[in-house]
KOLROGU-54149 format. One record per residue: x, y, z negated of N, C-alpha, C in turn; residue in three letters. Coordinates in steps of 0.05 Angstrom, whole numbers, always signed. Example, Ala and Ser with C-alpha at 12.3 -4.5 7.8 and 13.67 -1.06 7.14 Angstrom:
R    n.u    n.v    n.w   ca.u   ca.v   ca.w    c.u    c.v    c.w res
R   +264   -114   -156   +246    -90   -156   +264    -66   -156 ALA
R   +257    -45   -142   +273    -21   -143   +258     +1   -157 SER
% end
This chain:
R    n.u    n.v    n.w   ca.u   ca.v   ca.w    c.u    c.v    c.w res
R   +452   -467   +137   +425   -458   +129   +421   -430   +139 UNK
R   +398   -425   +151   +391   -398   +161   +384   -380   +138 UNK
R   +383   -354   +143   +375   -335   +123   +346   -340   +114 UNK
R   +329   -346   +134   +301   -352   +128   +298   -376   +109 UNK
R   +314   -397   +114   +313   -421    +97   +323   -414    +69 UNK
R   +344   -398    +67   +354   -390    +41   +333   -374    +26 UNK
R   +320   -356    +39   +299   -340    +26   +277   -358    +17 UNK
R   +268   -378    +33   +247   -396    +25   +256   -412     +0 UNK
R   +281   -421     +0   +291   -436    -24   +291   -418    -49 UNK
R   +300   -393    -45   +300   -374    -67   +272   -368    -78 UNK
R   +253   -365    -60   +225   -360    -68   +215   -384    -84 UNK
R   +221   -408    -75   +212   -432    -90   +224   -432   -118 UNK
R   +250   -425   -120   +263   -424   -146   +251   -403   -164 UNK
R   +246   -379   -153   +235   -357   -168   +206   -363   -177 UNK
R   +191   -377   -160   +163   -383   -167   +161   -401   -191 UNK
R   +182   -414   -198   +182   -432   -222   +193   -419   -247 UNK
R   +202   -394   -246   +215   -382   -268   +205   -353   -272 UNK
R   +189   -349   -294   +177   -323   -298   +197   -301   -304 UNK
R   +220   -308   -316   +240   -288   -321   +252   -278   -295 UNK
R   +257   -296   -276   +267   -288   -250   +246   -272   -235 UNK
R   +221   -278   -238   +199   -263   -225   +199   -234   -235 UNK
R   +202   -231   -261   +203   -204   -273   +227   -188   -262 UNK
R   +250   -201   -262   +274   -188   -252   +271   -180   -223 UNK
R   +261   -198   -206   +257   -192   -178   +237   -170   -174 UNK
R   +215   -170   -190   +195   -149   -188   +207   -122   -194 UNK
R   +223   -120   -215   +236    -95   -223   +255    -86   -201 UNK
R   +270   -105   -189   +288    -98   -168   +274    -88   -143 UNK
R   +252   -101   -136   +236    -92   -113   +224    -65   -117 UNK
R   +215    -59   -141   +204    -32   -147   +226    -11   -143 UNK
R   +250    -17   -152   +272     +1   -149   +278     +5   -119 UNK
R   +279    -16   -104   +284    -14    -75   +263     +3    -62 UNK
R   +238     -2    -68   +216    +14    -55   +217    +43    -63 UNK
R   +224    +48    -88   +225    +76    -98   +247    +92    -83 UNK
R   +267    +78    -74   +289    +92    -60   +287    +92    -30 UNK
R   +265    +81    -20   +261    +81     +9   +251   +108    +18 UNK
R   +259   +117    +41   +249   +143    +51   +219   +141    +56 UNK
R   +205   +163    +50   +176   +164    +54   +171   +167    +84 UNK
R   +154   +149    +94   +146   +150   +122   +120   +166   +125 UNK
R   +121   +186   +142    +97   +202   +146    +79   +188   +167 UNK
R    +53   +190   +163    +35   +179   +182    +18   +201   +196 UNK
R    +28   +225   +194    +13   +248   +206     +8   +244   +236 UNK
R    +28   +235   +250    +25   +231   +279     +4   +210   +285 UNK
R     +5   +188   +269    -15   +167   +273    -43   +177   +267 UNK
R    -46   +192   +246    -73   +202   +239    -82   +222   +261 UNK
R    -65   +240   +269    -73   +259   +289    -78   +247   +316 UNK
R    -68   +223   +321    -73   +210   +347   -103   +203   +350 UNK
R   -117   +202   +327   -146   +196   +328   -164   +221   +329 UNK
R   -151   +244   +329   -166   +269   +330   -183   +270   +355 UNK
R   -209   +277   +352   -227   +280   +374   -238   +254   +385 UNK
R   -234   +232   +371   -244   +206   +381   -272   +200   +371 UNK
R   -282   +216   +351   -309   +213   +343   -323   +240   +345 UNK
R   -349   +240   +348   -363   +266   +351   -367   +279   +324 UNK
R   -375   +304   +324   -378   +320   +300   -399   +307   +281 UNK
R   -421   +297   +291   -441   +285   +274   -430   +261   +259 UNK
R   -415   +244   +273   -404   +221   +260   -383   +229   +239 UNK
R   -368   +250   +245   -348   +260   +227   -361   +271   +201 UNK
R   -383   +285   +205   -398   +296   +182   -409   +273   +165 UNK
R   -419   +252   +178   -430   +229   +164   -408   +215   +147 UNK
R   -385   +211   +160   -363   +199   +146   -354   +216   +122 UNK
R   -352   +242   +126   -344   +260   +104   -364   +259    +82 UNK
R   -390   +258    +88   -410   +256    +67   -408   +230    +52 UNK
R   -404   +208    +65   -401   +182    +52   -377   +183    +33 UNK
R   -355   +193    +43   -331   +195    +26   -336   +212     +1 UNK
R   -348   +235     +5   -354   +253    -17   -373   +240    -37 UNK
R   -393   +226    -27   -413   +213    -44   -400   +190    -61 UNK
R   -383   +175    -48   -371   +151    -61   -347   +158    -78 UNK
R   -331   +177    -70   -306   +182    -83   -304   +210    -96 UNK
R   -325   +226    -93   -324   +253   -103   -334   +256   -131 UNK
R   -336   +235   -146   -346   +237   -174   -330   +217   -191 UNK
R   -331   +223   -217   -317   +206   -236   -338   +190   -251 UNK
R   -336   +163   -249   -355   +146   -263   -345   +140   -291 UNK
R   -363   +138   -310   -356   +131   -337   -343   +154   -352 UNK
R   -333   +148   -376   -322   +168   -393   -292   +168   -392 UNK
R   -280   +191   -388   -251   +193   -386   -241   +209   -410 UNK
R   -219   +200   -421   -207   +213   -445   -181   +225   -438 UNK
% end
């Protein structure tokens, strides 16, 4: 049996058992928490200069309008 087949069998088993799902979820969270953080600065900077200033201002305005305020009541 290949590794892929074993994983598929394990997924089928886990999908039928909520206790195993919870355990796997906790384990995956732990794995992800210990993974090194990957920076995307180079990827973001690779787009520098690809849109003109007017388009950049429009995008900035949209972001500020949509995400620059808090909706509802916060406690």
